[in-house]
C-alpha positions as CSV (number, residue, x, y, z in Angstrom):
1,M,-10.0,14.1,-14.2
2,K,-8.0,14.8,-17.4
3,R,-9.0,11.5,-19.1
4,V,-12.8,11.9,-18.4
5,A,-13.4,14.8,-20.8
6,F,-11.2,13.2,-23.4
7,N,-13.2,10.1,-23.1
8,T,-16.7,11.5,-23.5
9,E,-15.8,13.9,-26.2
10,M,-14.1,11.3,-28.2
11,A,-16.9,8.8,-27.8
12,N,-19.4,11.3,-29.1
13,S,-17.2,12.0,-32.1
14,F,-17.1,8.3,-32.9
15,E,-20.9,8.1,-32.7
16,N,-21.5,11.1,-34.9
17,G,-18.8,10.2,-37.4
18,T,-17.1,13.5,-37.0
19,G,-13.6,12.1,-37.8
20,D,-10.4,12.8,-36.0
21,H,-11.0,13.8,-32.4
22,L,-7.9,16.0,-32.4
23,N,-9.5,18.2,-35.0
24,A,-13.0,18.1,-33.7
25,Y,-13.1,21.8,-32.8
26,D,-13.5,23.5,-36.2
27,S,-14.4,27.1,-36.8
28,E,-18.1,26.4,-36.8
29,S,-18.1,24.7,-33.4
30,E,-15.8,27.4,-32.1
31,Y,-18.3,30.1,-33.2
32,W,-21.1,28.1,-31.5
33,Y,-19.2,28.0,-28.2
34,F,-18.5,31.7,-28.4
35,S,-22.1,32.6,-29.2
36,S,-23.5,30.4,-26.4
37,N,-23.8,31.7,-22.8
38,Y,-23.9,28.3,-21.2
39,T,-24.2,24.6,-22.2
40,W,-26.4,22.5,-19.9
41,P,-25.7,18.8,-19.4
42,C,-27.6,16.6,-22.0
43,S,-28.8,19.6,-24.0
44,D,-28.6,19.5,-27.8
45,R,-25.2,21.2,-27.7
46,F,-23.7,19.2,-24.8
47,P,-20.6,17.6,-26.3
48,Y,-20.4,14.5,-24.1
49,L,-22.3,11.2,-24.0
50,C,-25.4,12.0,-21.9
51,S,-25.9,8.6,-20.3
52,V,-22.3,8.4,-19.0
53,S,-22.4,12.0,-17.9
54,I,-25.6,11.6,-15.9
55,S,-24.4,8.4,-14.3
56,A,-21.1,10.0,-13.4
57,I,-22.7,13.1,-11.8
58,C,-25.1,10.9,-9.8
59,I,-22.2,8.8,-8.4
60,A,-20.2,11.9,-7.7
61,V,-23.1,13.5,-5.8
62,I,-23.7,10.3,-3.7
63,G,-20.0,10.2,-3.0
64,I,-19.9,13.8,-1.8
65,L,-22.9,13.3,0.5
66,G,-21.4,10.0,1.9
67,N,-18.0,11.5,2.5
68,L,-19.6,14.6,4.2
69,A,-21.5,12.2,6.5
70,V,-18.2,10.4,7.4
71,I,-16.4,13.7,8.1
72,V,-19.3,15.0,10.3
73,S,-19.5,11.7,12.2
74,L,-15.7,11.5,12.8
75,I,-15.6,15.1,14.0
76,R,-18.7,14.9,16.2
77,G,-17.5,11.7,17.8
78,K,-14.0,13.0,18.1
79,L,-12.7,9.8,16.5
80,Y,-10.1,11.8,14.6
81,K,-8.0,11.6,17.8
82,K,-7.1,8.0,16.7
83,S,-4.6,7.6,13.9
84,S,-6.5,5.2,11.7
85,H,-9.7,7.3,11.9
86,M,-7.7,10.4,11.1
87,S,-6.4,8.5,8.0
88,I,-10.1,7.9,7.1
89,L,-10.9,11.6,7.7
90,V,-8.0,12.7,5.4
91,L,-9.1,10.2,2.8
92,A,-12.7,11.5,2.9
93,I,-11.5,15.1,2.5
94,T,-9.4,14.3,-0.6
95,D,-12.2,12.2,-2.0
96,I,-14.6,15.1,-1.7
97,M,-12.1,17.5,-3.3
98,F,-11.8,15.2,-6.3
99,L,-15.6,14.6,-6.7
100,V,-16.3,18.4,-6.5
101,V,-13.6,19.2,-9.0
102,F,-14.9,16.4,-11.3
103,I,-18.4,17.9,-11.3
104,I,-17.0,21.4,-12.0
105,Q,-14.8,20.3,-14.8
106,E,-17.2,17.9,-16.4
107,F,-20.3,20.2,-16.4
108,I,-19.0,23.7,-16.3
109,Y,-15.4,24.0,-17.7
110,F,-15.2,21.4,-20.4
111,P,-18.6,22.0,-22.1
112,N,-17.9,25.7,-22.1
113,E,-14.1,25.7,-22.5
114,F,-14.0,27.9,-25.6
115,Y,-16.3,30.4,-24.0
116,L,-14.1,30.5,-20.9
117,N,-10.8,30.5,-22.7
118,R,-11.8,33.6,-24.7
119,F,-11.9,35.6,-21.5
120,F,-9.1,34.0,-19.6
121,S,-5.5,33.4,-20.4
122,A,-3.6,30.1,-20.6
123,E,-2.9,30.3,-16.9
124,L,-6.5,29.1,-16.4
125,C,-5.6,25.8,-18.1
126,V,-2.7,25.4,-15.7
127,I,-4.9,26.0,-12.7
128,I,-7.6,23.7,-13.9
129,F,-5.1,20.9,-14.6
130,V,-3.6,21.1,-11.2
131,M,-7.0,21.2,-9.5
132,I,-8.2,18.2,-11.4
133,N,-5.2,15.9,-11.0
134,T,-3.8,16.7,-7.6
135,P,-6.8,15.5,-5.5
136,C,-7.0,12.4,-7.6
137,L,-3.4,11.3,-7.1
138,S,-3.4,12.5,-3.5
139,S,-6.5,10.4,-2.6
140,S,-4.8,7.3,-4.2
141,L,-1.7,7.8,-2.0
142,N,-3.8,8.3,1.1
143,I,-5.2,4.9,0.5
144,I,-1.7,3.5,0.6
145,Y,-1.0,5.4,3.8
146,L,-4.2,3.9,5.3
147,A,-3.0,0.4,4.4
148,Y,0.4,1.2,5.8
149,E,-1.2,2.3,9.1
150,R,-2.9,-1.0,9.5
151,Y,0.2,-2.9,8.5
152,V,2.3,-1.3,11.3
153,L,-0.5,-1.6,13.8
154,V,-0.9,-5.4,13.2
155,T,2.8,-6.2,12.9
156,N,4.3,-3.8,15.4
157,P,1.7,-2.2,17.6
158,F,4.2,-0.7,20.1
159,V,6.0,1.2,17.3
160,Y,2.6,2.3,16.0
161,M,1.5,3.7,19.4
162,D,4.7,5.7,19.8
163,K,5.3,7.1,16.3
164,H,2.0,7.0,14.4
165,T,-0.1,9.9,15.7
166,P,-3.0,11.8,14.1
167,R,-0.7,14.8,13.7
168,T,1.7,12.6,11.7
169,V,-1.1,11.5,9.5
170,V,-2.1,15.1,8.7
171,I,1.5,16.3,8.1
172,R,2.1,13.4,5.8
173,A,-1.1,14.1,3.8
174,V,-0.4,17.8,3.5
175,I,3.2,17.2,2.3
176,T,2.0,14.7,-0.2
177,F,-0.6,17.0,-1.6
178,I,1.9,19.9,-1.9
179,I,4.5,17.6,-3.7
180,L,1.8,16.3,-6.2
181,A,0.6,19.9,-6.8
182,I,4.2,21.0,-7.7
183,V,4.6,18.0,-10.0
184,N,1.3,18.7,-11.8
185,L,2.1,22.4,-12.0
186,A,5.5,21.7,-13.5
187,Y,3.9,19.4,-16.1
188,A,1.2,21.9,-17.0
189,I,3.7,24.7,-17.4
190,I,5.9,22.6,-19.7
191,M,2.9,21.5,-21.7
192,T,1.8,25.1,-22.3
193,D,4.9,25.5,-24.6
194,L,4.2,22.2,-26.4
195,S,0.5,22.2,-26.8
196,R,-2.4,24.6,-27.2
197,C,-4.7,25.2,-24.3
198,P,-6.8,23.2,-23.5
199,D,-5.4,20.3,-25.6
200,F,-3.0,19.2,-22.9
201,I,-5.9,18.8,-20.5
202,L,-8.1,16.9,-22.9
203,I,-5.3,14.8,-24.3
204,P,-2.6,14.6,-21.6
205,T,0.4,13.6,-23.7
206,Y,3.3,12.2,-21.6
207,Y,1.2,12.3,-18.4
208,G,1.3,8.5,-18.3
209,F,5.0,8.8,-17.4
210,I,3.7,10.3,-14.1
211,T,0.6,8.3,-13.4
212,V,1.8,4.8,-14.3
213,P,4.8,4.9,-11.9
214,I,2.6,6.3,-9.1
215,I,-0.1,3.7,-9.5
216,G,2.5,0.9,-10.1
217,I,4.3,1.8,-6.9
218,S,1.0,1.9,-5.1
219,F,0.0,-1.6,-6.3
220,M,3.4,-3.0,-5.3
221,S,3.3,-1.4,-1.9
222,L,-0.1,-2.8,-1.2
223,V,1.0,-6.3,-2.2
224,F,4.1,-5.9,0.0
225,F,2.1,-4.8,3.0
226,H,-0.2,-7.8,2.7
227,C,2.5,-10.4,2.1
228,S,4.7,-9.1,4.9
229,K,1.9,-8.9,7.3
230,V,0.7,-12.4,6.6
231,Y,4.3,-13.7,7.0
232,K,4.9,-11.9,10.3
233,I,1.5,-13.1,11.7
234,R,2.2,-16.7,10.8
235,K,5.6,-16.4,12.3
236,L,4.1,-15.2,15.6
237,S,1.1,-17.5,15.4
238,N,2.3,-19.6,18.3
239,V,3.0,-16.6,20.5
240,Q,0.2,-15.9,22.9
241,G,-0.2,-12.6,24.6
242,R,-1.1,-9.0,24.2
243,H,-0.1,-8.7,20.5
244,T,-2.2,-11.6,19.4
245,K,-5.2,-10.4,21.4
246,R,-4.9,-6.9,20.0
247,T,-4.6,-8.2,16.4
248,K,-7.9,-10.0,16.7
249,Q,-9.5,-7.1,18.6
250,F,-9.0,-4.7,15.7
251,L,-9.7,-7.1,12.9
252,H,-12.8,-5.2,11.9
253,M,-11.0,-2.1,10.8
254,T,-8.4,-4.2,9.0
255,K,-11.1,-5.9,7.0
256,I,-12.6,-2.5,6.0
257,V,-9.2,-1.3,4.9
258,Y,-8.8,-4.4,2.8
259,I,-12.2,-3.8,1.0
260,I,-11.2,-0.1,0.4
261,V,-7.8,-1.2,-1.0
262,I,-9.3,-3.9,-3.3
263,T,-11.9,-1.4,-4.6
264,F,-9.1,1.0,-5.3
265,I,-7.0,-1.5,-7.2
266,L,-9.9,-2.7,-9.4
267,S,-11.0,0.9,-10.2
268,Q,-7.6,1.9,-11.4
269,I,-7.1,-0.9,-13.9
270,P,-9.0,0.7,-16.8
271,Y,-7.2,4.0,-16.5
272,L,-3.9,2.2,-16.0
273,I,-4.5,0.5,-19.3
274,F,-5.2,3.9,-20.9
275,D,-2.1,5.5,-19.4
276,V,0.1,2.6,-20.7
277,V,-1.4,2.9,-24.1
278,S,-0.7,6.7,-24.1
279,I,2.9,6.1,-23.2
280,F,3.3,3.8,-26.3
281,E,1.5,6.4,-28.4
282,S,4.0,9.0,-27.3
283,F,6.5,7.0,-29.4
284,D,4.0,6.5,-32.3
285,N,3.3,2.9,-31.3
286,N,-0.5,2.2,-31.5
287,I,-1.1,-0.9,-29.5
288,W,-4.8,-0.3,-28.8
289,P,-7.5,-0.1,-31.5
290,E,-8.8,3.5,-31.6
291,E,-12.4,2.4,-31.8
292,Y,-12.2,0.8,-28.3
293,Y,-10.9,4.0,-26.6
294,D,-14.4,5.1,-25.7
295,V,-15.2,1.6,-24.2
296,I,-12.3,1.4,-21.9
297,L,-12.6,5.0,-20.8
298,H,-16.3,4.8,-20.2
299,I,-15.6,1.9,-17.9
300,G,-12.8,3.9,-16.3
301,I,-15.1,6.8,-15.6
302,V,-17.6,4.7,-13.7
303,A,-15.0,2.6,-11.9
304,C,-12.9,5.5,-10.8
305,L,-15.9,7.4,-9.5
306,V,-17.2,4.4,-7.7
307,N,-13.9,4.1,-5.9
308,Y,-14.0,7.7,-4.6
309,A,-17.7,7.5,-3.8
310,S,-17.9,4.1,-2.1
311,N,-15.3,4.5,0.7
312,P,-17.8,6.1,3.2
313,F,-20.4,3.3,2.5
314,I,-17.7,0.6,2.9
315,Y,-16.8,2.1,6.3
316,W,-20.2,2.9,7.7
317,I,-22.8,0.7,5.9
318,T,-21.5,-2.8,5.8
319,P,-22.2,-6.1,7.6
320,L,-18.7,-5.7,9.1
321,S,-19.9,-2.7,11.0
322,C,-22.8,-4.6,12.5
323,A,-20.5,-7.5,13.4
324,F,-18.1,-5.2,15.1
325,K,-20.8,-3.6,17.2
326,R,-22.1,-6.9,18.3
327,S,-18.6,-8.1,19.2
328,A,-17.9,-4.8,21.1
329,I,-21.1,-5.3,23.2
330,K,-20.2,-8.9,24.1
331,H,-16.5,-8.3,24.6
332,P,-15.8,-4.7,25.5
333,P,-12.1,-3.7,25.2
334,R,-10.1,-3.2,28.3
335,F,-7.3,-0.7,28.4
336,S,-4.6,0.0,30.8
337,I,-4.4,3.5,32.3
338,N,-0.6,3.4,32.2
339,T,-0.3,2.7,28.4
340,K,-1.2,4.5,25.2
341,S,-3.3,1.7,24.0
342,E,-6.5,3.7,24.2
343,T,-5.3,5.7,21.2
344,V,-5.2,2.6,19.0
345,P,-8.3,2.2,16.8
């Protein structure tokens, strides 16, 4: 993620008293990068804060293993034939993409960027930028889609069964990923004319104008889904029948989605603050003390990675899962052969 490298490098410069982080790469450090074959994490020449980097890579590895377990379980159990489970499968894939790219950029590209940039053209920076940011934003929007699936299922299950299919989930996710990739590609190409590679990756000037609206719209959408769902359920609270029974029957998955959404919201707050600050700084308005940049961004690193790494454990390893299994044993669901209700998770 573009802000992670900027964070750790800047924090290290503050600790060592090296001065302005924008001019941290002088001729001596550049010579060192060119003369070094590879820089290992936490070595003497590793440019980032070791404790944060090690914590980050541990969280990322755990997240990759957890999401792989979710993907294997969904495929082996053929649960992807249900729309909500397909949404979870898509979310797990984008989470893995982000976590893998994070490890690559944090421990291969950024510590050795001058070595790599000597042998590759500026196009490498564009590719790296798109690879870093597209899975990140795509995963965020997939969480919104997951919440939207539950919203439609609870408020209007018949529309959900007719129009919300696993194929729709996949098509929507692919289109979203392509659109975000195009947006990031356009931004990176424009920034190559305004900034030297890899400066626009380390310090993503004006990128807050993209991320803040996306995260803001995501937050407002989640609040709207919740408030609208609560209102409609209360409005239909006196109505007894199939809709009420089905709402209670699938309460387990809805609770899990709520936990995933709340984790997502909390994890985005530090980076949202940073993006807002970066927007003001684009107009030469410094509203955040420079010495606190490393604090908010270190918190953001851990919080963001926890969000992407925790989803599989929220879904599979929670008391909610045990409660759902006990409920299913005591009250097994009954489906009509003449309806599509068996496709509803």
